[in-house]
N, C-alpha and C positions, 0 to 999 in steps of 0.2 A: 433462420428466420428471414422474413421478407425484408430485403434491404431498402425497399421503397416505403417502409413504415415511417410514420411521423415520429421524430425524435425530439423530446423536450429537454433532455438532460444527459450529460456524459459524466460518469463517475470514474475517478482514477484511484487505484491503489497507490500508496506512497512508496514504500520500499520495494524495489524491483520494477517500478514503472516511472514514477516521477523522479525517483532517485535510485542510485545503485542500491542493491540489497545489503544494507549495512548490518542488519541483525545476523543473518547467516554468515556473512564474511567475518564479523566480529567473533562469533562463536567458534568458527574454524581457527581463528588466530589463537583464541584461548585454549583450544584443544591441544596445542603443542606443549602446553605446560601441565597437562593432565594425564591421567592413566587411560584415557579413551582415544579412539581414532577420531578423525574429523567428523565423519558421518555419525558416529555414535554420540559425540558431543553435541552436534547440531540437533539430533533427535531428542536428546535429553533436555537441552536448553529450551527447545520449542515446546515440548510436552509440559515441562515444569511451569513455564510462564502461563500456560493455559490452566493446568490443574490446580495451581495455587491461587488462581483467581486474579492475579495481577493484571493480565491483559484486559479484563473487564472491570477494572477498578475496584475489585472486591478486597484487595489487600495491598500491602506496601511494597515498594521496590526493595526495602531492606530485607523483607522476608524472602523475596525472590533470590537475591544474591546469597543470603545465608544458606538456602537450599542448594544452590549451585555449588557453593564452596564445600558444603557437607557431602554432597554426592560425588563430586569430581576431584576434590582435593586441591583445586587451584587456590592461589593466594592473590591478594590485592584488595584495596579499598573499593567501596561501592563506586566512588568517583573514577578510579582507574579502570575498573571493569566496564562501567557505563561508557567511558570514552573509547574503549576498544570497539564498541558498537557504533556510537553516534558519529565518530570521526570517519566512518566508512560510508555513511549516507551522503553520497555526492550527487548534488542536483544535476538533472539533465536539462540544460537550457532549452533544447529543441522541444521537449515536452511542454515546458511552460509556454513556449511560442504557440504550440497547438492549442493549449488552453485559452490563451488570449485571443486567438483567431476564432475559436468557437464562441467565446463571449461576444466578440464583435458581430457575430451572426445571431445574437440573441438566444444562444443555447445556454441553459443553466449548466454550470460546472461545479463539481464537488470532489472532495477527497473522501474515500471510504477506506479506513485503515485500522489495523489491529496493532497500533503503535504505543499504547499506554500513554502516560504523561510525557514520555520522551518526545512525542510529536511537538509538544509545546516548547521544549528546549531546542529542538531543531528549527522551529519557527523563529526563536530568538537569534539563532545563529545565521539563518539564511533568508528570512523574511519572504515567504512564499504564500502565506495564507491569503493575501490581498488579491491574488489572481483567481480565487475561487469564490463562488457564491455561498457554498456550504462546506463545513468541515465535519465529517462524521467520524468520530474516533471511538473505538470500542471501549476505551477507558471511561468515557463519559456516558456512552449509550448503555453500559452495563451488559453488553452482549457482543459476541465476536462473530466473525464471518463463518465460524464453524456451525452456526445456527441459522437455518434458512429464514427464520422470521425477521432477521435483521434487515432483509431487503424490502419487505413490506413496510417496516418501520421507517426506513429511509425514504421510500417512495411517498409515504404519507406526509413526511416532513417537507419534502419538496413540493407536494401538492400535485402530483401527476400519477399516471398509471404505470405499473411495472413494465408493460410492453412499450412504453415510450422512453425508456431509459437504456443507455448503453453503459456497461460496466467493464472496465479494463483491469485485468489482474494478471500477475505472472504465475499464479498457482492454479493448476487445473481443477482442483477440488473446489476452490472458491468460485471459479467460473461455472462449474457444474451445478453447484447449489443455487447460484443466482439464476442460471438458465431454467432450472426446475420451477422457479417462481415466475418465469415469464419474461425475465430481463434479457435483452440482447447482450451477449458477452463476447469480448475479444480477449484471447489469451496472448499476453505480451511474450514475444519470442525475440524480436529484434526491432530496431528502429524502422528498417525498411518495411517489414511486414506490418507493423502497426500503422504506418502511414498508408500503406496499400489497403489495409482492412478499413480504416476510417474513410477512405475515399469512396468505398462502396456505399456508404451512407451519405457522405458529403463530397460529391464529385469535384467541387471547386476548392476543397480544403487543401492547405499546404501549397498554395500558389506562390507564396513568398519563398524565393530561392534560399533565404537564410535558414529556413527550416529544413532544407534538404542537405545542408552541409554535414560532413562526417565529423561532427563534434563529438558524438558518442555512438557507440554501436548498440 
């Protein structure tokens, strides 16, 4: 897409962009105590959280963990299993720095995440919501990023056109679906690439040397 387009808003995925991908890492840790390989466990954990409706707020966390225990044979309380995931969401300060710089340039910033109510608990731990104008969470929207219509819903809430939004995610399929709706997409691969990609839209972005430190990869 045309990098000279007018951009009103930048949306960031949470796990894998704003923070380390705690969900996948947590599932891989659990896999060691199950009958499945890491890849199989991740696939099951991801599919179950969508199929049972928990990711879109249609059911409870209790049901999710009951289904996981039943399918995989792992043990542990809901709290113990949840902490395997939430403890691995480590914030990337340099991304928050980019968010703050965008806000200083009067760009609308938001989170667009499939994090369930766990995102609220992560906010209680790390206090990052205040850096963003909007928090779009599938748990409250009743729809996940697996459905293209979520992007129009979000654009309408912001009050801008789809082609005036940049969406950053670490999952190719999410970027593909957003792109089909007309949103500018950036696939997160590394810190260096994200900064380079954003500079194509905002040439003066990341002028602050503190954002370029190798705090995270």
